[in-house]
Backbone as CSV, one residue per row, in Angstrom:
resi,resn,N_x,N_y,N_z,CA_x,CA_y,CA_z,C_x,C_y,C_z
1,UNK,0.843,-1.160,-0.095,0.137,0.045,0.022,0.966,1.399,0.191
2,UNK,0.493,2.177,-0.991,1.153,3.466,-0.783,0.640,4.357,0.292
3,UNK,1.418,5.530,0.355,1.155,6.427,1.331,-0.245,7.223,0.969
4,UNK,-0.639,7.279,-0.039,-1.918,7.966,-0.633,-2.949,6.937,-0.753
5,UNK,-3.056,5.911,-0.424,-3.947,5.029,-0.838,-5.258,5.449,-0.078
6,UNK,-5.324,5.676,1.152,-6.574,5.991,1.915,-6.497,7.273,2.285
7,UNK,-5.948,8.020,1.851,-5.412,9.579,2.429,-6.811,10.352,1.945
8,UNK,-7.094,11.120,2.727,-8.214,12.273,2.567,-7.714,13.171,1.417
9,UNK,-6.347,13.508,1.515,-5.804,14.607,0.615,-6.151,13.777,-0.949
10,UNK,-5.860,12.575,-1.232,-6.218,12.045,-2.275,-7.467,12.209,-2.830
11,UNK,-8.354,12.018,-1.856,-9.818,12.325,-2.214,-9.975,13.619,-2.569
12,UNK,-9.680,14.526,-2.046,-9.581,16.095,-2.234,-9.063,16.230,-3.509
13,UNK,-7.915,15.718,-3.703,-7.333,16.009,-5.064,-8.107,15.565,-6.365
14,UNK,-8.799,14.393,-6.078,-9.672,13.597,-6.988,-11.010,14.546,-7.271
15,UNK,-11.563,15.239,-6.096,-12.453,16.288,-6.399,-12.007,17.476,-7.305
16,UNK,-10.661,17.999,-6.893,-10.453,19.019,-7.873,-10.325,18.640,-9.356
17,UNK,-9.750,17.372,-9.444,-9.691,16.836,-10.874,-11.216,16.940,-11.565
18,UNK,-12.266,16.482,-10.686,-13.373,16.498,-11.210,-13.851,17.929,-11.534
19,UNK,-13.391,18.923,-10.927,-13.824,20.379,-11.016,-13.084,20.768,-12.251
20,UNK,-11.794,20.299,-12.542,-11.368,20.838,-13.799,-12.058,20.315,-14.897
21,UNK,-12.396,18.954,-14.805,-13.156,18.528,-16.090,-14.420,19.111,-16.320
22,UNK,-14.901,19.718,-15.560,-16.296,20.547,-15.812,-15.881,21.777,-16.403
23,UNK,-14.416,22.326,-16.331,-14.461,23.618,-16.751,-13.475,23.429,-17.957
24,UNK,-13.258,22.195,-18.221,-12.370,22.143,-19.935,-13.527,22.241,-21.001
25,UNK,-12.915,23.036,-21.938,-13.841,23.095,-23.144,-12.954,22.393,-24.416
26,UNK,-13.898,21.365,-24.696,-13.104,20.553,-25.819,-13.676,21.010,-27.196
27,UNK,-12.699,21.452,-28.232,-12.878,21.890,-29.415,-12.383,20.860,-30.605
28,UNK,-12.728,21.231,-31.729,-12.072,20.260,-32.845,-12.570,18.956,-33.093
29,UNK,-11.705,17.981,-32.793,-12.073,16.623,-32.880,-12.647,15.984,-31.780
30,UNK,-12.382,16.782,-30.682,-12.737,16.312,-29.415,-13.974,16.826,-28.684
31,UNK,-14.675,17.716,-29.857,-15.669,18.203,-29.318,-17.053,17.374,-29.211
32,UNK,-17.240,16.229,-29.755,-18.138,15.505,-29.501,-18.184,14.595,-28.281
33,UNK,-17.024,14.569,-27.598,-16.875,14.070,-26.409,-17.054,14.954,-25.013
34,UNK,-17.348,15.987,-25.308,-17.782,17.199,-24.197,-18.825,16.442,-23.311
35,UNK,-19.993,16.149,-23.847,-21.027,15.537,-22.949,-20.368,14.333,-22.109
36,UNK,-19.493,13.601,-22.626,-19.078,12.652,-21.718,-18.073,13.148,-20.797
37,UNK,-17.172,14.019,-20.871,-16.436,14.586,-20.080,-17.441,15.439,-18.870
38,UNK,-18.176,16.146,-19.417,-19.057,16.630,-18.306,-19.589,15.636,-17.258
39,UNK,-19.952,14.443,-17.815,-20.717,13.638,-16.975,-19.358,12.838,-16.075
40,UNK,-18.460,12.724,-16.576,-17.297,11.958,-15.957,-16.856,13.007,-14.744
41,UNK,-16.964,14.293,-15.069,-16.580,15.198,-14.062,-17.572,15.388,-12.794
42,UNK,-18.718,15.299,-13.419,-19.844,15.297,-12.221,-19.499,14.159,-11.337
43,UNK,-19.763,13.096,-12.004,-19.731,11.852,-11.173,-18.322,11.891,-10.252
44,UNK,-17.192,12.235,-10.663,-16.005,12.463,-10.036,-16.233,13.085,-8.880
45,UNK,-16.886,14.392,-8.842,-16.948,15.442,-7.617,-18.046,14.736,-6.837
46,UNK,-19.144,14.271,-7.236,-20.118,13.618,-6.380,-19.606,12.525,-5.551
47,UNK,-18.916,11.491,-6.272,-18.517,10.501,-5.642,-17.307,10.541,-4.686
48,UNK,-16.417,11.211,-5.064,-15.226,11.575,-4.033,-15.634,12.380,-2.802
49,UNK,-16.608,13.375,-3.088,-17.113,14.264,-2.000,-17.809,13.153,-0.973
50,UNK,-18.632,12.509,-1.565,-19.430,11.394,-0.437,-18.469,10.319,0.114
51,UNK,-17.353,10.048,-0.725,-16.500,9.127,0.084,-15.803,9.943,1.212
52,UNK,-15.264,11.359,0.911,-14.737,11.994,1.992,-15.446,12.330,3.080
53,UNK,-16.718,12.418,2.847,-17.767,12.507,3.788,-18.111,11.422,4.815
54,UNK,-18.073,10.340,4.014,-18.250,8.897,4.792,-17.094,8.785,5.585
55,UNK,-15.676,9.046,5.029,-14.122,8.855,5.833,-14.367,10.007,7.047
56,UNK,-14.931,10.810,6.832,-14.760,11.874,7.989,-15.952,11.250,8.960
57,UNK,-16.959,10.848,8.860,-17.992,10.329,9.730,-17.388,9.332,10.423
58,UNK,-16.913,8.395,9.843,-16.277,7.154,10.501,-15.113,7.334,11.217
59,UNK,-14.437,8.419,10.920,-13.215,8.811,11.788,-13.782,9.436,12.994
60,UNK,-14.935,10.190,13.098,-15.482,10.641,14.110,-15.937,9.600,15.121
61,UNK,-16.585,8.682,14.456,-17.544,7.527,15.134,-16.338,6.762,15.809
62,UNK,-15.276,6.446,15.172,-14.011,5.634,15.960,-13.542,6.588,17.002
63,UNK,-13.538,7.711,17.342,-12.891,8.689,18.248,-13.754,8.584,19.552
64,UNK,-15.144,8.351,19.404,-15.810,8.269,20.454,-15.978,7.029,20.993
């Protein structure tokens, strides 16, 4: 296992990558892929945000 396997920092970076995918504008040959890139960005932001929230709640529960 590497250092970033279960790190909340990795999840945060994945959320940022999802937001970057939402902001990218595809032109030319890649323009037809724009809806797919948007969908992947939305899924990445939602999924990793949910994972980060669950990770935080589990850490709070384990402390008590």
